[in-house]
C-alpha positions as MATLAB code, in Angstrom:
seq = 'MEGNQKIHCTVGTCKYNEKNQNLCKLQAIQVEPTKNCDTKQADESMCSSYIYEKDKQ';
ca = [
     -83.821   89.508  -23.953;
     -87.605   90.694  -24.247;
     -89.524   87.592  -26.374;
     -88.913   84.933  -28.095;
     -85.220   86.936  -29.611;
     -82.130   84.575  -30.033;
     -79.253   85.036  -30.795;
     -77.660   82.873  -33.584;
     -73.709   81.975  -33.698;
     -72.081   79.632  -35.961;
     -68.487   80.125  -33.884;
     -68.037   76.731  -33.031;
     -64.935   77.473  -31.213;
     -66.874   79.422  -28.479;
     -67.808   77.774  -25.285;
     -71.603   79.650  -25.534;
     -72.074   77.888  -28.909;
     -75.034   75.666  -29.067;
     -73.374   73.667  -31.911;
     -75.710   71.403  -32.934;
     -78.697   74.663  -33.425;
     -75.951   77.112  -33.919;
     -77.398   79.203  -31.499;
     -75.448   81.296  -28.322;
     -76.205   80.387  -24.759;
     -75.961   83.881  -23.927;
     -78.870   85.803  -23.083;
     -77.012   88.922  -24.909;
     -73.616   89.527  -25.810;
     -71.201   92.809  -26.248;
     -70.793   93.667  -29.675;
     -67.526   95.761  -30.293;
     -65.614   97.247  -33.168;
     -62.600   95.335  -34.901;
     -59.481   97.628  -34.292;
     -58.390   99.287  -37.247;
     -60.936   98.143  -39.598;
     -62.514  100.207  -42.153;
     -64.262   97.688  -44.809;
     -67.848   98.952  -44.833;
     -68.571   94.882  -43.887;
     -69.434   92.696  -40.974;
     -65.686   92.594  -40.666;
     -65.546   95.817  -38.424;
     -67.465   94.118  -36.203;
     -66.839   91.391  -33.413;
     -68.560   89.549  -30.424;
     -66.202   90.097  -27.444;
     -68.083   88.065  -24.859;
     -66.683   85.220  -27.045;
     -64.580   82.590  -24.919;
     -62.379   80.031  -26.364;
     -64.113   76.448  -25.458;
     -61.139   75.153  -24.164;
     -60.427   77.941  -21.883;
     -60.975   77.507  -17.873;
     -62.814   80.705  -17.641;
];
């Protein structure tokens, strides 16, 4: 990321989430469309960089 940009995130189950700061540890994320979703709302997209915090990846 350039400058002082940050990724704010409140997904507490993601292994990249700094829970005490609501920030993502990653420098960049991949955002993808949600399949079969045409709501014209934020739920039409999702962070595909998400990894469940208890997974060993």
